[in-house]
N, C-alpha and C positions, 0 to 999 in steps of 0.2 A: 258550282262554276257557272258564270254567265259570260257571254260574249256578245257585245253589241255590234251591229253592222249596218250601215246605210250610207248613202241611199242607192237603191237599185231601180233603174228606170224601167218603166212598163209602157212602151210606145203604143200609139194607136195604129190602126190599119185603115186603108181605104181599099174598096174593091173598085178596081178600074172597069171592070165589067162583071156581070154576074148572070149566067144563063142557067136555067133549070131545063135539064136535057132528059129527064126521065124520073122514075120513081121505083124504088125497090119494093119487094113484097112485104117487107116489114114496115113500110110507110115512110122510110127515110127517102129524101129527095137526092137525085143525083145531080150534081152541079159542075159547072165549069166557071172558074173565076181567076182574076189576077189580083193577088195581094200586093199592096204597096205600103211599106212601113213608113211612118213620118215621125219627125222629132218633136212630138208633142204627146204628153201622156200623163199617167199616174207615176207615183213614186213610193216605193216600198222600203221599209226598214225591218230589221230582224234582231231579236235579242235571243241568242241560243242558250238553252237552259239545259243543265244535266238531266233533270227529270223530264220524262217523256210527254209532258203536257203541251198541247198546241192550242193557242187561242189567238183571237184578233183582239188587239188593244184599242182599235179604232173602228168598232163594228158600224156596219152600214145600216141606216134606218130601214126597219122593216125586214132585214135580212137575219134570221137566226144563225147562231155560230155553226150549226150543223149544216147549213145550206151555203155558207160563205165559201166561195170557190177557192180562196186562198187557204183557208183551213182544210178543205177537202184535198187540195193538191199536196199540202204538207203531210197530211195523214197518209195519202197514197204513196208518197215517196217513203216516209217512215216505214210503212209496211213492206214495200217492195224491197227495200235495202236492209231490212232487219235492224233499223236504227233505234237506239234507245234514248237519243236526245230529243228535246222538244224546242219549241220557239214561241216567242211572243212576236206577232206580226202587226206592224203598224202601216198605214197607208195614208198618202195625201192624195185625195181623190179629185182628179180635174175632168176625167172623161165621163160624160153622162150615161146614165143606165138607159137602155133602149135607144141608143143613138146610132147603132150600126158601126161604131169605131172599134169594137172588140175590147172595150175597157176590162170587163171581168175575165175575159179569156186571157188577155195579156197579164193581168195581175197574177192569175193562176201560173201562166208560163214562167213569169219572173220569180214566183215562189219555188217552182220546181228548180229552175236554174240556180237561184241563189242558195237555196238550202242544200242542193246537191254539192255545192262547193263548200259551204260553211260547215256542214256536217261531215264532209270528206267521204261521202258515200260512193263517188266514183262511177255512178251510172253514166252509160254513153249517151250521146244526143239520141240516137235511135231508141234506146230504152225509155228515155224521158218522153219521146213523142208517143210512144205506146201508152204510157200513163196518161199523157195529155189528152189523147183521143177519148178516154173514158170520162174525162170532165167535160168535154164539149167539142164540137167540130171545128171551131175556130182556134182552139188552144194549141194544136200541133204546129201551126205556121210560125207562131211566136217562139217556139222552142227551136224549129228549124232555122230560124234566124236570118232568113234572106227573103227578098222579094220572090214571089213564087207564083207559078202557074199551078192551080189546084184542080183536081178532079175527084170523082167519087162523091163522098159526102163532105169533101174538103180535106181529106186526110192524104191523098196521093199528090205529093208536092214535088215540083221540079224548079230549081233556081231559075229566075227570070231576070236578066239584065235589063234595066230601064234607064232611060235618059234622065239627066238631072231635071227637077221640076219643083216649083213651089206651089203650095195649094192654099186656096182660101176655103175654109170649112165653115159653113153656117150650122148653127145649133138651134133648131126650133125648140121651144120650151115644152116639149112633151116626150112621152116615152111610147115606142111602138112595140107591140108584142110580136116577137119573131114567130111564135106558135100560131098566132092569129093569122098572120099573113100567109104562112105556108099551108095552112089548112083551108085557105080561101078557095071556093069553087071557081073564082074568077082567074085564078093563077094559070098562066100558061106553063105547061110541063113538057113541051115537045120541041124546044129550040133545037135546031141542028147543031151538033157538035163541031168544034173547030179543033186544029191542031196547034201545038205550041209554036211550030214553025210558022204557021200562018198568022199567028197574033201580032197585031201592032197597036201601039197606044192610040186610043181613040176609036178602036173597033169595038163592035158589039154594043151591048146596052145592059141595063139591070132589068131582068124580067119582073122583079118585085115592084118596081117603081110605079107602074100604072095602078096596081092594086092599092098601094100605100097612098097615093095621091087622091084616089077616089074616096078612101076612108078617112084620110087626115088632110083636110084642105089647107091647113097650116104648112105642111110639108110642100104641098103643090105651090103655095105662094112663094115660099123660099126659093124653090127650084126655078120658078118663072122669073124671079128677080135676078137670080144669078145667070140665067140664060142670056141676059143682055151682054155678058162679057165673055162668053165662051161656051164650050160643051160642057155644061153642068150636068152632074150626075148625082144620084142618091147612092150612098154606100150602104152595103149590106141590106138588112130589112128596114133601114131608116132608124131614126128620123133625120140624120145629118145629111146634108148635101154638099158637094164640093166642085171646085173648078181648078183646073191646072193653069199655071202662068209660067213664063220663062224666067222670070226674076222676082226676087223679094219685093223690089219696089213696086212692081206691077201689081202683086197680090195685095200689098198694103194700101195702095192707091184705091183699089176697088172697095177694100174693107172701110176705108175712111168715108165712103159714099153710102154706107149701110143706112137704111132707114132707122130711126130711133128705136122702134120695137123689135129690131133684129139684132142678133149677136153672133160673133163668129171669131175665129182665130186664123192666123197664118202659120204655116209650118212647111218645113223643108222635107223632101222626099229623101229617105235614107236608102242606102245600098244594103245595109246589114243592121240587125238589132245591136244596140249598144253593148250588150252582154255577150255577143257572139265570140267565140274562141275556137281556134283549131284544135285546142286541147280537149274539147268536149266530145 
């Protein structure tokens, strides 16, 4: 028996701010950030199979099956639920690797959500978030499914209502290593913590941004160009940078003025993940 299903969206995220407020004894950094979901991302499809084999049918270049986050997510769900079914996983990849948009994390979360439904395993959203955290610090927010104020290593999430906004996101043609940036001696790790009640859009900064800009001048150049039009920021550990606008027309107008050697996309801020459901 086989059941084909698609397409399942895997939206990108933006970090509206990202503060490093400390470091645990195990080396993990303590963070505060605001996650904003946007309506641009990857797209996944699944073929459910009676045999328990799980595989990616559109493997990413340079990523072995055993390290593929979608394959790992499916296997984690399979084991946690005691499921005997398997799946072929296909992906249309739009989000760059090493871009700070959460592409791999979002893909893994969509795999958990979609196969939880297609396999009828019935795990709660909270249980899926527990599985998600073992896959990566950014995976739980996509399962959580709402814009969020995050603390800890990114796993302590509280829903964060945000005003409507459109974003121009610039995509420098390079990948930034998250591990490299977090291990840098230059990184500030003692930013004062804030409260969710005190948060407002435009507040804070990205503590990783100065480190990335020093090491990757191309990111600094994109950020400098976007600063002409507003409060531009880097998302995550880079390389992508973004600026918020009140309307789609404003964002598209600025995009039309991009230099020939820069590329980017316009996206609308979401309130919830497209797959969010009260039933989960």
